[in-house]
C-alpha positions, 0 to 999 in steps of 0.5 A: 500499500502506498503512504500518501504525505497529508500534512507538513514536515515539522522542518518546513513549519519551523522554517515558515515560522522562523522567516516571518519571524525575521519579517516581523523583527524589520517590520514593526521597527519601521511601522513604528516610526511611520507612525511617529511620522503620523501622528508628528504630522498634526504638529505641524499642520496645527502650526502652518495653520496659525502662521499667516494669523500670526503674521498678519495681527504682528504686522497689524498691532505689534502683537505676538498673541494667539488668537482667540477664535477661529483657531485650532491649538491642540489636536490628538497628539498635541496637549497644546500651542504657546506663544512668546514674543522674541524681542519686536520681531517677531516670536514663537510658537510652540506645539508640545505633544502628549505625554502618554497617548502617543508614540513614545518618540514623539512623547513630550517633545516639541516643534517650534515655528519662529517668526522674525520681522526682519528676515524678508528670505525666511521669516520662518524658521522650524526647529523642533525636539524630535528624533531625526528619523521621525523630523521632517527634513524641512526642520532643524533638529535640536539638540537632544532629538 
């Protein structure tokens, strides 16, 4: 009587498990970076929406304060945005990420947009404490990021 194989051998199953393990070891860190970048983008969207109202307000009356209506200053991952005057030429907008409920790579980090009315070529400068692998290329990573 002829014996027909009806399944996989143990070695074949072990090879499949090893391949899945290797793929997972590569994919999980890449996915963590991807989610951190996606969550970090919220700060840039919120800050970008404040650039025009802040710049207009500053050019009209010389004050550097967040508008009280029509702007969003917090989100799901950003705990808040603060505005601080810098001399008489502009100020900073700082978005701070929440300490919990976000990817650990961005928890409590900050993104800072600095406005300088005397620099016509680049009035807005971005700096951040985000890790280099998460921060956008257009934003300078501050020490400790």
